C-alpha positions as a Markdown table, in Angstrom:
| # | Residue | x | y | z |
|---|---|---|---|---|
| 1 | Met | 186.4 | 126.2 | 184.9 |
| 2 | Ser | 189.7 | 127.9 | 185.3 |
| 3 | Asp | 192.0 | 129.2 | 182.5 |
| 4 | Arg | 194.8 | 126.8 | 183.6 |
| 5 | Ala | 194.5 | 123.3 | 184.8 |
| 6 | Gln | 197.5 | 122.1 | 186.9 |
| 7 | Pro | 199.1 | 118.8 | 186.0 |
| 8 | Phe | 199.7 | 116.5 | 189.0 |
| 9 | His | 202.9 | 114.9 | 187.6 |
| 10 | Cys | 205.5 | 115.4 | 184.9 |
| 11 | Pro | 204.7 | 113.5 | 181.7 |
| 12 | Tyr | 208.4 | 112.7 | 181.2 |
| 13 | Cys | 209.7 | 111.5 | 184.6 |
| 14 | Gly | 206.5 | 111.2 | 186.7 |
| 15 | Glu | 207.6 | 113.4 | 189.5 |
| 16 | Gly | 205.4 | 116.0 | 191.1 |
| 17 | Asp | 207.9 | 118.9 | 191.5 |
| 18 | Leu | 206.1 | 121.2 | 189.0 |
| 19 | Trp | 206.1 | 125.0 | 188.7 |
| 20 | Pro | 204.5 | 127.4 | 186.3 |
| 21 | His | 206.9 | 128.3 | 183.5 |
| 22 | Glu | 207.3 | 131.9 | 182.6 |
| 23 | Ala | 206.0 | 132.8 | 179.1 |
| 24 | Ser | 208.6 | 133.7 | 176.5 |
| 25 | Asp | 208.8 | 133.6 | 172.7 |
| 26 | Ala | 210.1 | 130.0 | 172.8 |
| 27 | Ala | 207.5 | 128.8 | 175.3 |
| 28 | Pro | 204.0 | 130.2 | 175.3 |
| 29 | Gln | 201.9 | 131.1 | 178.3 |
| 30 | Gly | 200.5 | 128.1 | 180.2 |
| 31 | Gly | 203.7 | 126.2 | 180.3 |
| 32 | Trp | 205.0 | 124.1 | 183.2 |
| 33 | Glu | 208.5 | 123.2 | 184.3 |
| 34 | Cys | 209.6 | 120.1 | 186.1 |
| 35 | Arg | 212.4 | 120.8 | 188.5 |
| 36 | Ser | 213.2 | 117.1 | 188.9 |
| 37 | Cys | 214.1 | 116.3 | 185.3 |
| 38 | Leu | 214.6 | 120.0 | 184.2 |
| 39 | Arg | 212.1 | 119.8 | 181.3 |
| 40 | Ala | 209.6 | 122.5 | 180.4 |
| 41 | Phe | 206.3 | 121.5 | 178.7 |
| 42 | Ser | 202.8 | 122.8 | 178.0 |
| 43 | Leu | 199.4 | 121.1 | 178.0 |
| 44 | Lys | 196.7 | 121.8 | 175.4 |
| 45 | Met | 193.1 | 120.6 | 175.3 |
| 46 | Leu | 192.3 | 119.4 | 171.8 |
| 47 | Gly | 188.5 | 119.0 | 172.2 |
| 48 | Leu | 185.8 | 116.7 | 173.5 |
| 49 | Leu | 185.2 | 113.2 | 172.1 |
| 50 | Arg | 181.8 | 111.8 | 171.3 |
| 51 | Pro | 180.9 | 108.6 | 173.2 |
| 52 | Gly | 181.6 | 105.5 | 171.1 |
| 53 | Gly | 184.5 | 107.1 | 169.3 |
| 54 | Asp | 182.4 | 108.5 | 166.3 |
| 55 | Arg | 183.8 | 111.6 | 164.8 |
């Protein structure tokens, strides 16, 4: 598995014009920018869920 998974569309506008966002103090590494709606965002995996929804 790679360190970074690429999103296929922007979670805000749904467009696919996505580019890696440069890391800074305000935006950590692994961020993405949408050049359609001019938003920057990051994705984070929280963990795996058990089948059936038990915790």
